[in-house]
Structure formats: C-alpha cells, structure tokens
N, C-alpha and C positions, 0 to 999 in steps of 0.2 A: 672472273671478277665483277662485283656488282656496277652498275652504271650509276656515274655520279649526278647527284640529286640536281636539279634546277630549278630556280625559284621562278615564281610565276612570271616575272617579268622576262627573265631570262629566256624561258618558253614561249611567251607571246614574240617575243622579239626574233626568235628562231623561226618561229611559223610565219611570221611577217615576211622574212627573207626566202622562206622555202614555200611557195605559194603550191608545190605539190603535195603538200601534209594536209589531209582534210582535216576539217575540225573535229569529227569523230577519233580519229587518231591523235590528235592534240590532247583531247578530253580522256582518251585512254592512257596516254602518257601521265597525264596528271593523276588519275586513279592509281596508276601503277607506283606512283611516287607518293601515295596515301593522302592526296589534296583531294577532299569532300567537294568537287567539283559542282554537285547537285546543289549544296547549300550555297555555294558562292553566286552560281547562276541565277537561284531562287531570290537570294538578296538582291542582286544586279536587277533582276526583272522588277522586285517589287519597288526598290529606289527609282528606277527609271519609270515605272509606271506611276509612282506618285508625284514625279515631277511634270510628266505629261500630263497627269489630270489637273494638277495644280497650274499649268501654264494655259489650259483650256479653259479652267475656271476664271482666270485673270482675262484672259480674252473675251470672254463671254460678259463679265461684269463689265469690262471698260465699254464693250459695244454696247450694253444696255444702259449705262452712263451717257454715251454720246446720243443714244436714241431719245432718253429721256431730255436731253438738254435740246437737241432737235425739235421735239415735240413742243417744249414748252418755249423756245423761239418762236415756231410758227404760230402757238397759239396768243402768244403777247403781243405779236407783230399784228395781229388782226383787231384787237381792242382799241378802245379810247383811251387815251392816254390819263384821263380823268380817273377811269376804272384801273388802270394798271396803279395807280397812285394809290388809290382806295384800297386795294388788295394788299399792296406792299405795308401800309400804316396798320392794316387790320393783322396782318401776319406776325409783324412787329408787336403788337398789342397782346399777343397769346391768341388770338381767335382762332387760329389755325392749328392750337396745339402747343405745348411747351418746347417741343423739339424743332418746330418750325421757327419758334419765335427766337430760341437760341442761337440761330443760324441768322436770322434777318438783324436782330438788334445792332450787332456790331457794325452794320452795313450803313448806319446813320450815324456815326459818330462824328464824322468829318463834315457831312454835309446833309441836310435836311432834305426831304423828298422834293421840297418847293425850289431850292437851289439846285438839282440835277436837273440836265438835260433828258428830253425825252429818250434818246438812245440809250442813256446810261440807267433811265428808270426800267425801259424794257429788258436790256440785259440783265439789269440786276434781278428783277422779277423772275425771268427764266432761268437765272443761274441759281437762286433760291428754289423754286419749284423743281428744277432737276437734283438739286440737292437733298431735298426732303423727299424724292422719289415720287415726285408728282402727287403725292398726298398732302392735301390740306384740309383733312376733316369734312371732305366731300362739299365743302364750300368752293364754288367756283367764281370767276369774276362777274 
C-alpha cells in the first residue's frame, strides 16, 4: 500500500517534532514524494541571499550617510560663522551645482540666513553637505 503524500508543511512539522530524523532523510522523503527539493532550496538560497545582500547594502549606506554628516558637522564647527553663512548662500545660488541648489533653497523659505542662529546655520550647512555627499563642486569654505 502506497504511503500517503505529506505536504511540505506537514513534513516540516513532522521533522520539527522528530529531531531524530536527519535533514538528509527529510530531503529524501520529499524527493520520493516527487518534490523538486533542489529547486526549492536554490530558490530559498537566492531569496535569502538577496535579502541579506540588501540588508548589508542598507547598513553600509546608512553608515556612509552617518559618516558624511559627522564629517560635515566637524568641518563646519571649526569655520567662522561668516564663512558658513557665505557657503550656504553660495550653495543656494547654485554655485555648488544644481543638485545642491535644489537641496539648499527650501531651507531659506521661512528664515533668511541673517535671521538664523549660529547653531542653526552650522547644522543646516552640515546637513546640506552630507545630503549632497560632501560634493560641492570642489568649492570648500
């Protein structure tokens, strides 16, 4: 009499309850039931691998952004405030390129650089520089 077919879920649950059955035995049972276990395992490995690579790429990108912001904060904290203000205005005028200008211009909708505190100006400059990747067309303060 043929053995009843088990679903993959049933087999996995059965294996979880029977720790004496090896993974090889479970794979063989699946093969005997006509399941292409190799294709399933390859698909799982590809999916898991892609998600792991994406996870590490996201972590690297986040770390890179944090490094850029920390470097920009350190840089602008050592500059005279008049130079920070001058750099911000130059970026807003487009002197650091159109991408930087698009980032900087909205920052001055509610307050002009003259109305901002020193801390606001330094933080804004650091955020803009980190956002544009530290690139400002070779123009430094």
